[in-house]
Biopython code that builds the backbone (N, CA, C, O; Angstrom):
import numpy as np
from Bio.PDB.StructureBuilder import StructureBuilder

atoms = [
    (1, "MET", "N", (5.260, -18.271, 69.305)),
    (1, "MET", "CA", (6.337, -17.324, 69.208)),
    (1, "MET", "C", (7.539, -18.041, 68.592)),
    (1, "MET", "O", (7.833, -19.187, 68.930)),
    (2, "ARG", "N", (8.213, -17.360, 67.701)),
    (2, "ARG", "CA", (9.415, -17.919, 67.089)),
    (2, "ARG", "C", (10.515, -17.961, 68.136)),
    (2, "ARG", "O", (10.784, -16.972, 68.817)),
    (3, "MET", "N", (11.151, -19.135, 68.253)),
    (3, "MET", "CA", (12.197, -19.339, 69.250)),
    (3, "MET", "C", (13.452, -19.884, 68.575)),
    (3, "MET", "O", (13.387, -20.576, 67.559)),
    (4, "LEU", "N", (14.593, -19.551, 69.170)),
    (4, "LEU", "CA", (15.865, -20.107, 68.751)),
    (4, "LEU", "C", (16.339, -21.031, 69.874)),
    (4, "LEU", "O", (16.564, -20.596, 71.004)),
    (5, "LEU", "N", (16.484, -22.294, 69.545)),
    (5, "LEU", "CA", (16.950, -23.292, 70.491)),
    (5, "LEU", "C", (18.372, -23.681, 70.105)),
    (5, "LEU", "O", (18.624, -24.131, 68.987)),
    (6, "LYS", "N", (19.298, -23.503, 71.046)),
    (6, "LYS", "CA", (20.686, -23.919, 70.849)),
    (6, "LYS", "C", (20.936, -25.123, 71.751)),
    (6, "LYS", "O", (20.712, -25.061, 72.960)),
    (7, "VAL", "N", (21.399, -26.213, 71.155)),
    (7, "VAL", "CA", (21.660, -27.446, 71.885)),
    (7, "VAL", "C", (23.142, -27.775, 71.748)),
    (7, "VAL", "O", (23.612, -28.088, 70.654)),
    (8, "SER", "N", (23.879, -27.704, 72.854)),
    (8, "SER", "CA", (25.302, -28.049, 72.872)),
    (8, "SER", "C", (25.441, -29.407, 73.549)),
    (8, "SER", "O", (25.062, -29.576, 74.708)),
    (9, "ILE", "N", (25.987, -30.370, 72.815)),
    (9, "ILE", "CA", (26.001, -31.761, 73.250)),
    (9, "ILE", "C", (27.314, -32.101, 73.960)),
    (9, "ILE", "O", (28.400, -31.794, 73.468)),
    (10, "ASP", "N", (27.192, -32.736, 75.116)),
    (10, "ASP", "CA", (28.353, -33.224, 75.852)),
    (10, "ASP", "C", (29.155, -34.151, 74.932)),
    (10, "ASP", "O", (28.592, -35.056, 74.315)),
    (11, "THR", "N", (30.458, -33.926, 74.845)),
    (11, "THR", "CA", (31.286, -34.673, 73.897)),
    (11, "THR", "C", (31.277, -36.173, 74.162)),
    (11, "THR", "O", (31.070, -36.958, 73.237)),
    (12, "GLU", "N", (31.495, -36.583, 75.396)),
    (12, "GLU", "CA", (31.544, -38.010, 75.701)),
    (12, "GLU", "C", (30.205, -38.691, 75.423)),
    (12, "GLU", "O", (30.154, -39.727, 74.761)),
    (13, "LYS", "N", (29.125, -38.102, 75.933)),
    (13, "LYS", "CA", (27.802, -38.688, 75.701)),
    (13, "LYS", "C", (27.424, -38.612, 74.225)),
    (13, "LYS", "O", (26.774, -39.516, 73.700)),
    (14, "GLY", "N", (27.830, -37.538, 73.558)),
    (14, "GLY", "CA", (27.561, -37.399, 72.128)),
    (14, "GLY", "C", (28.293, -38.442, 71.309)),
    (14, "GLY", "O", (27.741, -38.974, 70.346)),
    (15, "ASN", "N", (29.547, -38.745, 71.685)),
    (15, "ASN", "CA", (30.297, -39.785, 70.986)),
    (15, "ASN", "C", (29.596, -41.131, 71.091)),
    (15, "ASN", "O", (29.436, -41.845, 70.101)),
    (16, "GLN", "N", (29.183, -41.464, 72.303)),
    (16, "GLN", "CA", (28.488, -42.731, 72.507)),
    (16, "GLN", "C", (27.169, -42.753, 71.726)),
    (16, "GLN", "O", (26.843, -43.747, 71.077)),
    (17, "ALA", "N", (26.416, -41.655, 71.794)),
    (17, "ALA", "CA", (25.132, -41.583, 71.088)),
    (17, "ALA", "C", (25.321, -41.660, 69.573)),
    (17, "ALA", "O", (24.483, -42.220, 68.867)),
    (18, "PHE", "N", (26.421, -41.098, 69.078)),
    (18, "PHE", "CA", (26.710, -41.189, 67.651)),
    (18, "PHE", "C", (27.000, -42.637, 67.261)),
    (18, "PHE", "O", (26.493, -43.135, 66.256)),
    (19, "ARG", "N", (27.826, -43.305, 68.074)),
    (19, "ARG", "CA", (28.209, -44.691, 67.771)),
    (19, "ARG", "C", (27.024, -45.642, 67.807)),
    (19, "ARG", "O", (26.931, -46.550, 66.981)),
    (20, "ASP", "N", (26.108, -45.439, 68.770)),
    (20, "ASP", "CA", (25.001, -46.403, 68.881)),
    (20, "ASP", "C", (23.740, -45.981, 68.119)),
    (20, "ASP", "O", (22.727, -46.679, 68.164)),
    (21, "GLY", "N", (23.801, -44.833, 67.417)),
    (21, "GLY", "CA", (22.667, -44.403, 66.594)),
    (21, "GLY", "C", (21.650, -43.532, 67.317)),
    (21, "GLY", "O", (20.708, -43.034, 66.701)),
    (22, "THR", "N", (21.835, -43.348, 68.617)),
    (22, "THR", "CA", (20.893, -42.543, 69.393)),
    (22, "THR", "C", (20.884, -41.081, 68.953)),
    (22, "THR", "O", (19.828, -40.448, 68.921)),
    (23, "LEU", "N", (22.052, -40.544, 68.617)),
    (23, "LEU", "CA", (22.124, -39.141, 68.207)),
    (23, "LEU", "C", (21.310, -38.903, 66.942)),
    (23, "LEU", "O", (20.589, -37.911, 66.842)),
    (24, "GLN", "N", (21.423, -39.802, 65.987)),
    (24, "GLN", "CA", (20.664, -39.665, 64.753)),
    (24, "GLN", "C", (19.155, -39.746, 65.033)),
    (24, "GLN", "O", (18.371, -39.008, 64.436)),
    (25, "LYS", "N", (18.757, -40.634, 65.930)),
    (25, "LYS", "CA", (17.340, -40.743, 66.305)),
    (25, "LYS", "C", (16.862, -39.467, 67.004)),
    (25, "LYS", "O", (15.740, -39.012, 66.782)),
    (26, "LEU", "N", (17.723, -38.898, 67.846)),
    (26, "LEU", "CA", (17.365, -37.677, 68.561)),
    (26, "LEU", "C", (17.170, -36.515, 67.592)),
    (26, "LEU", "O", (16.220, -35.745, 67.733)),
    (27, "VAL", "N", (18.054, -36.384, 66.618)),
    (27, "VAL", "CA", (17.922, -35.311, 65.620)),
    (27, "VAL", "C", (16.644, -35.508, 64.814)),
    (27, "VAL", "O", (15.938, -34.539, 64.533)),
    (28, "GLN", "N", (16.338, -36.745, 64.439)),
    (28, "GLN", "CA", (15.105, -37.009, 63.698)),
    (28, "GLN", "C", (13.879, -36.689, 64.554)),
    (28, "GLN", "O", (12.906, -36.113, 64.066)),
    (29, "TRP", "N", (13.933, -37.065, 65.830)),
    (29, "TRP", "CA", (12.832, -36.742, 66.741)),
    (29, "TRP", "C", (12.632, -35.225, 66.811)),
    (29, "TRP", "O", (11.501, -34.744, 66.743)),
    (30, "ALA", "N", (13.732, -34.470, 66.949)),
    (30, "ALA", "CA", (13.642, -33.007, 67.041)),
    (30, "ALA", "C", (13.022, -32.439, 65.766)),
    (30, "ALA", "O", (12.200, -31.524, 65.823)),
    (31, "ARG", "N", (13.407, -32.971, 64.647)),
    (31, "ARG", "CA", (12.843, -32.505, 63.366)),
    (31, "ARG", "C", (11.327, -32.703, 63.338)),
    (31, "ARG", "O", (10.586, -31.814, 62.918)),
    (32, "GLU", "N", (10.879, -33.862, 63.784)),
    (32, "GLU", "CA", (9.437, -34.157, 63.785)),
    (32, "GLU", "C", (8.695, -33.372, 64.865)),
    (32, "GLU", "O", (7.605, -32.855, 64.618)),
    (33, "GLU", "N", (9.274, -33.282, 66.051)),
    (33, "GLU", "CA", (8.624, -32.621, 67.189)),
    (33, "GLU", "C", (8.556, -31.109, 67.025)),
    (33, "GLU", "O", (7.513, -30.499, 67.262)),
    (34, "LEU", "N", (9.662, -30.511, 66.622)),
    (34, "LEU", "CA", (9.741, -29.051, 66.541)),
    (34, "LEU", "C", (9.218, -28.506, 65.217)),
    (34, "LEU", "O", (8.759, -27.366, 65.151)),
    (35, "GLN", "N", (9.286, -29.307, 64.173)),
    (35, "GLN", "CA", (8.947, -28.846, 62.826)),
    (35, "GLN", "C", (9.594, -27.476, 62.582)),
    (35, "GLN", "O", (8.903, -26.496, 62.301)),
    (36, "PRO", "N", (10.921, -27.420, 62.692)),
    (36, "PRO", "CA", (11.611, -26.128, 62.615)),
    (36, "PRO", "C", (11.531, -25.508, 61.235)),
    (36, "PRO", "O", (11.505, -26.211, 60.224)),
    (37, "GLU", "N", (11.491, -24.170, 61.202)),
    (37, "GLU", "CA", (11.569, -23.474, 59.923)),
    (37, "GLU", "C", (13.007, -23.483, 59.426)),
    (37, "GLU", "O", (13.261, -23.296, 58.236)),
    (38, "ALA", "N", (13.952, -23.704, 60.343)),
    (38, "ALA", "CA", (15.359, -23.841, 59.976)),
    (38, "ALA", "C", (16.054, -24.668, 61.049)),
    (38, "ALA", "O", (15.691, -24.618, 62.225)),
    (39, "ALA", "N", (17.060, -25.429, 60.626)),
    (39, "ALA", "CA", (17.892, -26.199, 61.550)),
    (39, "ALA", "C", (19.310, -26.172, 61.006)),
    (39, "ALA", "O", (19.536, -26.375, 59.814)),
    (40, "PHE", "N", (20.265, -25.917, 61.901)),
    (40, "PHE", "CA", (21.668, -25.840, 61.518)),
    (40, "PHE", "C", (22.484, -26.644, 62.517)),
    (40, "PHE", "O", (22.128, -26.748, 63.690)),
    (41, "PHE", "N", (23.577, -27.208, 62.037)),
    (41, "PHE", "CA", (24.436, -28.044, 62.863)),
    (41, "PHE", "C", (25.872, -27.603, 62.639)),
    (41, "PHE", "O", (26.326, -27.487, 61.501)),
    (42, "SER", "N", (26.593, -27.355, 63.747)),
    (42, "SER", "CA", (27.941, -26.813, 63.632)),
    (42, "SER", "C", (28.681, -27.059, 64.935)),
    (42, "SER", "O", (28.058, -27.110, 65.996)),
    (43, "PRO", "N", (29.995, -27.211, 64.874)),
    (43, "PRO", "CA", (30.731, -27.233, 66.134)),
    (43, "PRO", "C", (30.756, -25.835, 66.745)),
    (43, "PRO", "O", (30.915, -24.838, 66.041)),
    (44, "SER", "N", (30.597, -25.779, 68.050)),
    (44, "SER", "CA", (30.665, -24.504, 68.760)),
    (44, "SER", "C", (31.266, -24.776, 70.132)),
    (44, "SER", "O", (30.788, -25.639, 70.868)),
    (45, "GLY", "N", (32.305, -24.043, 70.467)),
    (45, "GLY", "CA", (32.959, -24.259, 71.751)),
    (45, "GLY", "C", (33.500, -25.672, 71.889)),
    (45, "GLY", "O", (33.603, -26.188, 73.002)),
    (46, "GLY", "N", (33.848, -26.305, 70.768)),
    (46, "GLY", "CA", (34.384, -27.655, 70.796)),
    (46, "GLY", "C", (33.343, -28.746, 70.965)),
    (46, "GLY", "O", (33.692, -29.906, 71.183)),
    (47, "LYS", "N", (32.061, -28.389, 70.869)),
    (47, "LYS", "CA", (30.983, -29.363, 71.046)),
    (47, "LYS", "C", (30.110, -29.427, 69.805)),
    (47, "LYS", "O", (29.987, -28.449, 69.068)),
    (48, "ARG", "N", (29.509, -30.582, 69.582)),
    (48, "ARG", "CA", (28.478, -30.686, 68.559)),
    (48, "ARG", "C", (27.338, -29.775, 68.987)),
    (48, "ARG", "O", (26.883, -29.835, 70.129)),
    (49, "THR", "N", (26.882, -28.940, 68.077)),
    (49, "THR", "CA", (25.844, -27.977, 68.426)),
    (49, "THR", "C", (24.783, -27.941, 67.342)),
    (49, "THR", "O", (25.089, -27.959, 66.149)),
    (50, "ALA", "N", (23.542, -27.892, 67.771)),
    (50, "ALA", "CA", (22.406, -27.783, 66.857)),
    (50, "ALA", "C", (21.648, -26.504, 67.193)),
    (50, "ALA", "O", (21.508, -26.131, 68.358)),
    (51, "TYR", "N", (21.169, -25.850, 66.156)),
    (51, "TYR", "CA", (20.346, -24.645, 66.299)),
    (51, "TYR", "C", (19.031, -24.912, 65.579)),
    (51, "TYR", "O", (19.020, -25.282, 64.405)),
    (52, "PHE", "N", (17.933, -24.724, 66.285)),
    (52, "PHE", "CA", (16.616, -24.914, 65.698)),
    (52, "PHE", "C", (15.820, -23.624, 65.835)),
    (52, "PHE", "O", (15.757, -23.047, 66.920)),
    (53, "VAL", "N", (15.223, -23.176, 64.760)),
    (53, "VAL", "CA", (14.300, -22.039, 64.789)),
    (53, "VAL", "C", (12.918, -22.643, 64.605)),
    (53, "VAL", "O", (12.626, -23.262, 63.582)),
    (54, "PHE", "N", (12.074, -22.454, 65.607)),
    (54, "PHE", "CA", (10.754, -23.098, 65.564)),
    (54, "PHE", "C", (9.721, -22.241, 66.271)),
    (54, "PHE", "O", (10.062, -21.285, 66.968)),
    (55, "ASP", "N", (8.464, -22.589, 66.086)),
    (55, "ASP", "CA", (7.359, -21.860, 66.696)),
    (55, "ASP", "C", (6.940, -22.590, 67.971)),
    (55, "ASP", "O", (6.587, -23.768, 67.927)),
    (56, "MET", "N", (6.978, -21.889, 69.110)),
    (56, "MET", "CA", (6.532, -22.470, 70.371)),
    (56, "MET", "C", (5.338, -21.662, 70.872)),
    (56, "MET", "O", (5.494, -20.563, 71.404)),
    (57, "GLN", "N", (4.171, -22.212, 70.696)),
    (57, "GLN", "CA", (2.941, -21.527, 71.078)),
    (57, "GLN", "C", (2.667, -21.573, 72.576)),
    (57, "GLN", "O", (1.963, -20.715, 73.110)),
    (58, "ASP", "N", (3.220, -22.566, 73.249)),
    (58, "ASP", "CA", (2.906, -22.760, 74.653)),
    (58, "ASP", "C", (4.186, -23.087, 75.424)),
    (58, "ASP", "O", (4.881, -24.051, 75.102)),
    (59, "ALA", "N", (4.491, -22.289, 76.431)),
    (59, "ALA", "CA", (5.714, -22.484, 77.212)),
    (59, "ALA", "C", (5.743, -23.834, 77.921)),
    (59, "ALA", "O", (6.817, -24.312, 78.283)),
    (60, "SER", "N", (4.592, -24.452, 78.124)),
    (60, "SER", "CA", (4.556, -25.746, 78.794)),
    (60, "SER", "C", (5.205, -26.844, 77.953)),
    (60, "SER", "O", (5.428, -27.948, 78.450)),
    (61, "ARG", "N", (5.509, -26.560, 76.701)),
    (61, "ARG", "CA", (6.207, -27.533, 75.852)),
    (61, "ARG", "C", (7.687, -27.660, 76.222)),
    (61, "ARG", "O", (8.331, -28.652, 75.881)),
    (62, "LEU", "N", (8.216, -26.669, 76.908)),
    (62, "LEU", "CA", (9.659, -26.642, 77.164)),
    (62, "LEU", "C", (10.199, -27.926, 77.799)),
    (62, "LEU", "O", (11.193, -28.455, 77.301)),
    (63, "PRO", "N", (9.602, -28.454, 78.865)),
    (63, "PRO", "CA", (10.156, -29.691, 79.432)),
    (63, "PRO", "C", (10.191, -30.852, 78.441)),
    (63, "PRO", "O", (11.163, -31.607, 78.409)),
    (64, "SER", "N", (9.151, -31.000, 77.641)),
    (64, "SER", "CA", (9.130, -32.131, 76.702)),
    (64, "SER", "C", (10.090, -31.925, 75.540)),
    (64, "SER", "O", (10.456, -32.888, 74.866)),
    (65, "ILE", "N", (10.504, -30.692, 75.295)),
    (65, "ILE", "CA", (11.520, -30.416, 74.278)),
    (65, "ILE", "C", (12.916, -30.611, 74.866)),
    (65, "ILE", "O", (13.778, -31.212, 74.225)),
    (66, "ALA", "N", (13.143, -30.113, 76.068)),
    (66, "ALA", "CA", (14.477, -30.117, 76.654)),
    (66, "ALA", "C", (14.907, -31.478, 77.200)),
    (66, "ALA", "O", (16.060, -31.872, 77.022)),
    (67, "GLU", "N", (14.014, -32.191, 77.852)),
    (67, "GLU", "CA", (14.396, -33.423, 78.549)),
    (67, "GLU", "C", (15.078, -34.458, 77.654)),
    (67, "GLU", "O", (16.073, -35.048, 78.077)),
    (68, "PRO", "N", (14.589, -34.702, 76.440)),
    (68, "PRO", "CA", (15.301, -35.686, 75.610)),
    (68, "PRO", "C", (16.762, -35.297, 75.353)),
    (68, "PRO", "O", (17.627, -36.171, 75.299)),
    (69, "PHE", "N", (17.043, -34.024, 75.198)),
    (69, "PHE", "CA", (18.420, -33.578, 74.999)),
    (69, "PHE", "C", (19.236, -33.707, 76.287)),
    (69, "PHE", "O", (20.385, -34.147, 76.256)),
    (70, "PHE", "N", (18.639, -33.321, 77.419)),
    (70, "PHE", "CA", (19.331, -33.452, 78.703)),
    (70, "PHE", "C", (19.663, -34.921, 78.991)),
    (70, "PHE", "O", (20.809, -35.272, 79.272)),
    (71, "GLU", "N", (18.646, -35.754, 78.914)),
    (71, "GLU", "CA", (18.776, -37.156, 79.311)),
    (71, "GLU", "C", (19.632, -37.968, 78.342)),
    (71, "GLU", "O", (20.432, -38.800, 78.770)),
    (72, "THR", "N", (19.473, -37.735, 77.057)),
    (72, "THR", "CA", (20.109, -38.580, 76.056)),
    (72, "THR", "C", (21.569, -38.231, 75.812)),
    (72, "THR", "O", (22.409, -39.124, 75.700)),
    (73, "VAL", "N", (21.882, -36.933, 75.727)),
    (73, "VAL", "CA", (23.237, -36.524, 75.351)),
    (73, "VAL", "C", (23.852, -35.502, 76.311)),
    (73, "VAL", "O", (24.857, -34.874, 75.979)),
    (74, "GLY", "N", (23.259, -35.331, 77.496)),
    (74, "GLY", "CA", (23.819, -34.409, 78.476)),
    (74, "GLY", "C", (23.989, -33.001, 77.942)),
    (74, "GLY", "O", (24.977, -32.333, 78.243)),
    (75, "ALA", "N", (23.027, -32.548, 77.148)),
    (75, "ALA", "CA", (23.141, -31.261, 76.461)),
    (75, "ALA", "C", (22.963, -30.070, 77.392)),
    (75, "ALA", "O", (22.276, -30.138, 78.411)),
    (76, "GLN", "N", (23.603, -28.988, 77.003)),
    (76, "GLN", "CA", (23.315, -27.670, 77.565)),
    (76, "GLN", "C", (22.385, -26.997, 76.558)),
    (76, "GLN", "O", (22.606, -27.071, 75.349)),
    (77, "ILE", "N", (21.352, -26.344, 77.065)),
    (77, "ILE", "CA", (20.340, -25.767, 76.187)),
    (77, "ILE", "C", (20.176, -24.286, 76.476)),
    (77, "ILE", "O", (20.171, -23.851, 77.627)),
    (78, "GLU", "N", (20.043, -23.526, 75.402)),
    (78, "GLU", "CA", (19.679, -22.117, 75.490)),
    (78, "GLU", "C", (18.464, -21.925, 74.603)),
    (78, "GLU", "O", (18.406, -22.451, 73.492)),
    (79, "LEU", "N", (17.495, -21.171, 75.096)),
    (79, "LEU", "CA", (16.268, -20.920, 74.349)),
    (79, "LEU", "C", (15.938, -19.442, 74.459)),
    (79, "LEU", "O", (15.912, -18.885, 75.556)),
    (80, "ALA", "N", (15.685, -18.807, 73.321)),
    (80, "ALA", "CA", (15.419, -17.370, 73.332)),
    (80, "ALA", "C", (14.430, -17.026, 72.227)),
    (80, "ALA", "O", (14.420, -17.663, 71.173)),
    (81, "PRO", "N", (13.592, -16.008, 72.472)),
    (81, "PRO", "CA", (12.746, -15.510, 71.393)),
    (81, "PRO", "C", (13.641, -15.010, 70.261)),
    (81, "PRO", "O", (14.730, -14.490, 70.503)),
    (82, "ALA", "N", (13.178, -15.168, 69.047)),
    (82, "ALA", "CA", (13.966, -14.752, 67.887)),
    (82, "ALA", "C", (13.075, -14.020, 66.893)),
    (82, "ALA", "O", (11.888, -14.320, 66.763)),
    (83, "MET", "N", (13.667, -13.053, 66.191)),
    (83, "MET", "CA", (12.935, -12.267, 65.208)),
    (83, "MET", "C", (13.544, -12.453, 63.834)),
    (83, "MET", "O", (14.752, -12.637, 63.690)),
    (84, "ASP", "N", (12.679, -12.402, 62.820)),
    (84, "ASP", "CA", (13.198, -12.311, 61.461)),
    (84, "ASP", "C", (13.263, -10.824, 61.094)),
    (84, "ASP", "O", (12.930, -9.965, 61.910)),
    (85, "PHE", "N", (13.689, -10.530, 59.880)),
    (85, "PHE", "CA", (13.881, -9.140, 59.485)),
    (85, "PHE", "C", (12.588, -8.327, 59.589)),
    (85, "PHE", "O", (12.609, -7.184, 60.046)),
    (86, "ASP", "N", (11.467, -8.912, 59.168)),
    (86, "ASP", "CA", (10.182, -8.205, 59.254)),
    (86, "ASP", "C", (9.816, -7.887, 60.702)),
    (86, "ASP", "O", (9.307, -6.805, 60.992)),
    (87, "ASP", "N", (10.074, -8.827, 61.610)),
    (87, "ASP", "CA", (9.806, -8.594, 63.028)),
    (87, "ASP", "C", (10.654, -7.447, 63.571)),
    (87, "ASP", "O", (10.163, -6.614, 64.333)),
    (88, "VAL", "N", (11.931, -7.406, 63.176)),
    (88, "VAL", "CA", (12.824, -6.332, 63.626)),
    (88, "VAL", "C", (12.318, -4.985, 63.139)),
    (88, "VAL", "O", (12.311, -4.013, 63.894)),
    (89, "GLN", "N", (11.896, -4.920, 61.886)),
    (89, "GLN", "CA", (11.386, -3.648, 61.350)),
    (89, "GLN", "C", (10.144, -3.199, 62.111)),
    (89, "GLN", "O", (10.055, -2.044, 62.528)),
    (90, "ALA", "N", (9.189, -4.100, 62.293)),
    (90, "ALA", "CA", (7.946, -3.749, 63.002)),
    (90, "ALA", "C", (8.244, -3.357, 64.446)),
    (90, "ALA", "O", (7.701, -2.373, 64.948)),
    (91, "GLY", "N", (9.098, -4.118, 65.110)),
    (91, "GLY", "CA", (9.435, -3.806, 66.492)),
    (91, "GLY", "C", (10.177, -2.489, 66.620)),
    (91, "GLY", "O", (9.965, -1.748, 67.580)),
    (92, "SER", "N", (11.041, -2.190, 65.669)),
    (92, "SER", "CA", (11.780, -0.926, 65.702)),
    (92, "SER", "C", (10.842, 0.260, 65.533)),
    (92, "SER", "O", (11.006, 1.290, 66.188)),
    (93, "GLN", "N", (9.870, 0.115, 64.664)),
    (93, "GLN", "CA", (8.896, 1.202, 64.487)),
    (93, "GLN", "C", (8.107, 1.434, 65.764)),
    (93, "GLN", "O", (7.879, 2.578, 66.156)),
    (94, "ARG", "N", (7.685, 0.346, 66.422)),
    (94, "ARG", "CA", (6.948, 0.494, 67.685)),
    (94, "ARG", "C", (7.845, 1.117, 68.751)),
    (94, "ARG", "O", (7.398, 1.971, 69.517)),
    (95, "ALA", "N", (9.093, 0.698, 68.804)),
    (95, "ALA", "CA", (10.030, 1.233, 69.793)),
    (95, "ALA", "C", (10.239, 2.735, 69.575)),
    (95, "ALA", "O", (10.324, 3.492, 70.542)),
    (96, "GLN", "N", (10.321, 3.168, 68.320)),
    (96, "GLN", "CA", (10.480, 4.608, 68.039)),
    (96, "GLN", "C", (9.275, 5.383, 68.524)),
    (96, "GLN", "O", (9.425, 6.484, 69.053)),
    (97, "GLU", "N", (8.086, 4.837, 68.358)),
    (97, "GLU", "CA", (6.868, 5.504, 68.860)),
    (97, "GLU", "C", (6.898, 5.619, 70.384)),
    (97, "GLU", "O", (6.593, 6.672, 70.944)),
    (98, "VAL", "N", (7.265, 4.536, 71.038)),
    (98, "VAL", "CA", (7.335, 4.540, 72.500)),
    (98, "VAL", "C", (8.367, 5.536, 72.981)),
    (98, "VAL", "O", (8.125, 6.241, 73.961)),
    (99, "MET", "N", (9.501, 5.614, 72.327)),
    (99, "MET", "CA", (10.592, 6.479, 72.765)),
    (99, "MET", "C", (10.274, 7.959, 72.581)),
    (99, "MET", "O", (10.969, 8.804, 73.147)),
    (100, "LYS", "N", (9.260, 8.292, 71.818)),
    (100, "LYS", "CA", (8.848, 9.700, 71.690)),
    (100, "LYS", "C", (8.364, 10.265, 73.015)),
    (100, "LYS", "O", (8.335, 11.482, 73.201)),
    (101, "ASN", "N", (7.984, 9.387, 73.935)),
    (101, "ASN", "CA", (7.499, 9.789, 75.245)),
    (101, "ASN", "C", (8.611, 10.005, 76.260)),
    (101, "ASN", "O", (8.348, 10.385, 77.400)),
    (102, "PHE", "N", (9.855, 9.764, 75.850)),
    (102, "PHE", "CA", (10.992, 9.893, 76.742)),
    (102, "PHE", "C", (11.968, 10.918, 76.213)),
    (102, "PHE", "O", (12.092, 11.095, 75.001)),
    (103, "PRO", "N", (12.672, 11.604, 77.122)),
    (103, "PRO", "CA", (13.611, 12.637, 76.663)),
    (103, "PRO", "C", (14.781, 12.055, 75.880)),
    (103, "PRO", "O", (15.652, 12.798, 75.430)),
]
sb = StructureBuilder()
sb.init_structure("model")
sb.init_model(0)
sb.init_chain("A")
sb.init_seg("    ")
for serial, (resi, resn, name, xyz) in enumerate(atoms, 1):
    if name == "N":
        sb.init_residue(resn, " ", resi, " ")
    sb.init_atom(name, np.array(xyz, "f"), 0.0, 1.0, " ", f" {name:<3s}", serial, name[0])
structure = sb.get_structure()
């Protein structure tokens, strides 16, 4: 399933990780581990933030994805299913069919 992972990095731990090279290693690890179809990096809420769109076939992967961010940079993580435009169109058509059964 396509997922959107938002990683907000603790400023103090992120500063240290940036200085010692750990942050760069963590981003490279995420690139290799997640093989994201897209990755974006931006400040959000005053924190370094990364967004990864990737395919997660098995929910049991979540701990091995989240722990490096928690442990290394004290990150806050949000993970949610995500749709592209084609998914929205297909889902909307199915939703319209289902809603025909309701007043």
